Structures are given as structure tokens and as C-alpha cells.
N, C-alpha and C positions, 0 to 999 in steps of 0.2 A: 867825771864816774869813778867811783871807788873801783879798785882792783879787789876783786875776792881770791884771785889765784895767783901765788907766789909765782914769780918765775923762776922754773927749773935752772939748775946752775948747768952749764954748756949749752944754754940755748943762745942762738946769735944773738948778739946786740941789737936792740931797738934803734932806730934814729934818734938821736938825741932830741928829745921837744920840750922844752922849757912846761913844769907843771904849772896850768893857768891857775891865779888865783883873783880873789875879786879885786876888780879894779886894774885888771893886766890887759881887759880890753874884750875884744869878741874872739871866741874860740875858733871861728871861722871866716876868713874875711877876704872877698873877692873884690877886686877892683879891674872895671873896663876888659871883663873877659868878650874875646871874641873868638867863633868858632868857626871855621870855614870847611867846607866841604869841596873838594875838586871833581867835577862830573863831567860826562862826554859834552853836556851843554852850557859848561861854564863852571865858576865857581857859586857856590850857594853860601850866603852868609847867615847861618843859621842862627849865630847868638852875635848880636851886636853893640859890644859897650854896656855891658850889665856890671852893675856894681851893688853889692849887699852884704852885711853881715850878720852873723848869727852867735849870739852868748849862749854859754852854759846855762843850761835851765831855762832855756825859752824856744819856743816853736815859730817859724818863721813859714807862712804859708804861701808857696808859689804859683798863682792860678792864671788862667788863660785859654784859649780855645787852641785845639788839636793843630799843631803844625806853629806854636809860637816858640815854640824855643825850650820848655820847662825840662824836658826829660833830658834834652841835649846840653844842659848846664849842668845837671846833676852827672850825666856821664862824664863830663869832663873833669868835677872834681875828683873824680874817684879814677880817672885815668883809664877808662874805658872804650875809648874810641880808637877806631883803628887808626896808626901813625901815618900809615901809608898813604892816606888818601885825606887827613885831616890836617890842619892847620889850626893851631891854637896860642893865643898871644893872651897878654893880661898878667894878673897876679891872683892866684889861690893859694892863700895860708891858713894852714889847718895847725892850730897849736903852736903858731909860731915859725912853723918850717913852710918854706915856699917849694909849691908843687910842681909850677911850670918849669918845662927843662929837666925834672929827675928824670933817671934811667930809671927804666920799667920796673927793673928790680928792687929799687928803692919804693917805689910807689907800691909794689905788690907786697912788700913788708907793713905799709900803711896800713894797706886796706883790707878790712877784716878785722884788723886789732885796733886802729885808731880811729878809722871811720867805716861804715858797713851801710848796705843798701838793700831793701824792702821792693823786691820789683812787684811790675803791675799785675803780672800773670805769674801766680805759685807753680800752676800746675805745667808751664812750658819751662819756668826756672829751676823747678827740680826734676833731678834726672829720673826718667822711668824705671830704670834698671835695677838702681839700689834703692834700699830701704830708708824711710825719711831721717830713721835714727842715725843710720851711719852716714848718711850727707852732714848732719849735724855734727857729730863726733869728728868726721873728716875735717870739717872746718876747723874744729878747735885744735886738732892735731898739727895743722898747718903750722899754727903759731906756739906750739907747744910741743916741739918734735920731742923731747924726751919724756912727754906723756905715754903711759901704755895704752892699750887697747882698755881696759877694763876703767881705767880712770876717765877716759875719753867717754866711755858710754854712761859712765853714771852722770858727767856734767851734761850730757846731752838729755839724761831723762830727766834730769833737776829741771834743764831748761824748760821742756816740753813741759812738764809740770806748773811752772811757774808762768807759762803764758795761757795756761788754762784749760790743757788736753788733758781730758779724763784717762785713767789707768796709762798712765807715760809710759812705764816698762813695755808693757804690752804693745803700744802702739810705736816704738822704738823698731821694733820688727816689719811693721807693715807699709807698704808702698803707698807713692802720691795717689793713686789711682782709690785707696781704700778709704781718702780722708775726703770729707765734704769739703765745698768750698771754703768755709771760715775756719776751717782746722787746718788747709793748707795754707792761708794766709797767717795762721798762729804759728805753725811750724816756719815758714818764713822769717817769722819776727823771733823765734827762737833761733834760728839759725845768725841773724845778725847781729845776735846779742850775746851769742855764744862766748865772745872774747871781750865783753863790757866796752864798745866802742864809745867814743866821747862824743861822736857825729853819728847820727843815723840819718838817713836820707829815705823818706818811704815816697814812692811814685806810684800814687792813687791807690793806696792799700786798700780801698773799701769798693773799687771798682767791680761790678759785678756780683755785688753781696745783697743780701735783702737788707732791708731797714733795721732789722732786730741785731742781725751778726755787724753792722755797721757800727752801730753803737757799741756794741760790745769790744769790737777792734780798737775803736777810738780811745775809750774807757782803758783799755789794754796800755795804750801807749803813754797816755796821760800817768797811769799809776807808774811804768816802767821810769818815765821819764822824771816823776818826782822822788823816786828810788835814788837813781844815779845822777841826775842832775846833767843828763845828756843834752847836748844842740840837736834838734830836730829840725829839717826841711820837709813841709808836707806839701807834694805836689799834688795838685786838684784841679778840676774845672767847677768844682764845687764850691760856690760862696756860704752855703748853709754849714758845710764841714769848716771851714776856714773861720767863720765865727763862733764857731763852739771851742776850737781847740789851739787855734794860733794866737799869738801875742802880736807879730808883725805880718803884713801883707805885703807881697811884690807882684804887682798886674803885668805879667808879659803879652807882647803883641809883636808880630814880625820879627821876631828874635830881639826885641828892643824891651827895656822896661820902662812902662809908660806913668806907674804909679809906684809909689812906695812908701808904706808907713806904718803906725800902728793902726791895728784894726778897726779901732773906736772909729779914729778918724778917716780911714779910706770909707768904709762901709758909712758911715754917717753924712760924710761929707765928701763925696769923690770930686776930683778936679779935673778928671779926663774923660772925655766923651765916651773912650772905649768901656771904663769903669761904670759909668753910667748905664751904658748896654748890658754888661754884664749883671749888674744889680737888678735891670729889669727885667732880665731874662727868668730870675728866679720869681716862683711862684707866691703871691702873697697868702 
């Protein structure tokens, strides 16, 4: 994804990540990822040996029922699990940089700038006390500490406009409860993209939205990807959505990847009985 903002002088150096060029391989590479939670009832193997890759400009759909490990996988990539009760092993490489084992402050410098996430429920993800615009501007200033309030506000207003929110300057000062469900989801997308991340993870971005708004959100993600060549992971249980927007699909069951391949191959000629069941559950 091209950077539209120059890094101001005096900003802390970003981790040195090789610029990915055509033929350099996937931007995100996950190998043998295992995520385990220590509980009072024993160890829970939430993700057990998952591997996949995503290239710039392509979309990977991760599908499966609730509890299959889809969101746990995405949170592991962004380093958002509680390290005191979580054990993560395997390899997670973003832009050539290995994330497993990095210190929290190093991952925090990558999170939001090189990789970002659209959370499933924007109403709970957005802080109710602060205006939507202020939260987007804050996300920008975290990675641009030399940016003033005026610059951050201008950037936030611009992003609100780019994701299709009408009267973005006015909406900047409104609060999450004043936005409709579709507009809150658009605001979450604006916050995720405000720093032009190269990897975008969308965790069920169309859940609880009506069909018309779902189509608008999916079209928006496709347009933004075409503009920035971002790598996108779309987490969903809806195979209909995957068939529309994804290039590849990863089917998860009980923490494992049971099938992985191109959308055309997996949806037309599924090899695993669980994938057959998912396809059979879709109304014809």
C-alpha cells in the first residue's frame, strides 16, 4: 500500500521491514500457528497447527462455525491476546518481520501502521465517551507524534469522507450512538485505514447489518483494496460473502485448518466433509 503521508522528522523509527515487491512472496505468512489458553479446567487448544499466506492485493476468507478459532487466529497475528494466560508458538511473518516472540512495544509500533483490524462489533469497539472523529484522529497521532491536532482532524475527516460517510466534517464531532450500524462500521474501517496499513483483518464486518448495507461495506473494502493493494483477511461464517470477495479460502474446524485453496476450487469441489456441510447449509 502506498504511503500518502510523509513521516515527520523526529518520529521514532519504524521497524525495518523490507518493501515487498512482486515476486517477493506473501506479505503475511503464518506457519504452524498454535494458540493455547491456560484455564482452571486445563489447557484449551484454540488454534492447533494452522498455516496460510496472504499476498498484497489479495483477499483470504477464513470461514467456520463459532468457536472454530477464526478470531483467535486474527488476534494472535495482531498480538492482542493476554500474554499471562496465552501460549503462542509457530511463525507469524508480516512484511518479512517475525512477530512471535517480539516485545509488546515492538508489536504496538506495527499494529495500526503495518497491520490493522476491523472488529466485529463497532459499537463496543468504539469508546462511547469520545467523538468518532477524535478516536480516528488519536489513532493517527499515535503513529505520527509530530502531527498537530489540526492535521490529525483533517486526516480523520478525509478518511470519513473516503469511506462514504456524508458530511464528514460534521460527523467528526458526533458520538458512536449517533451513528447507524452501517455508519459505525464505516467509521471502524476509516480508523483501521487512517495509517494506510498493508494488512487489514476484517472480523465479520457485515454481521448484524441488513443486506443492502452488507453489499455497500463489501464494495467499499474491494475499492480500498484496489486503491492501496492491501492484503485482506476476511473472517466470516458466510460462504456467500466469501464467494463474492475472496480469492482464497481457509476452512477452520475445532482450531484446525481442514481445507485451504482457491475459492473456485474449494466451493466447486470441496474435499472435506465439514466443507460439504457448510456448503449444504447455504440456501440455494
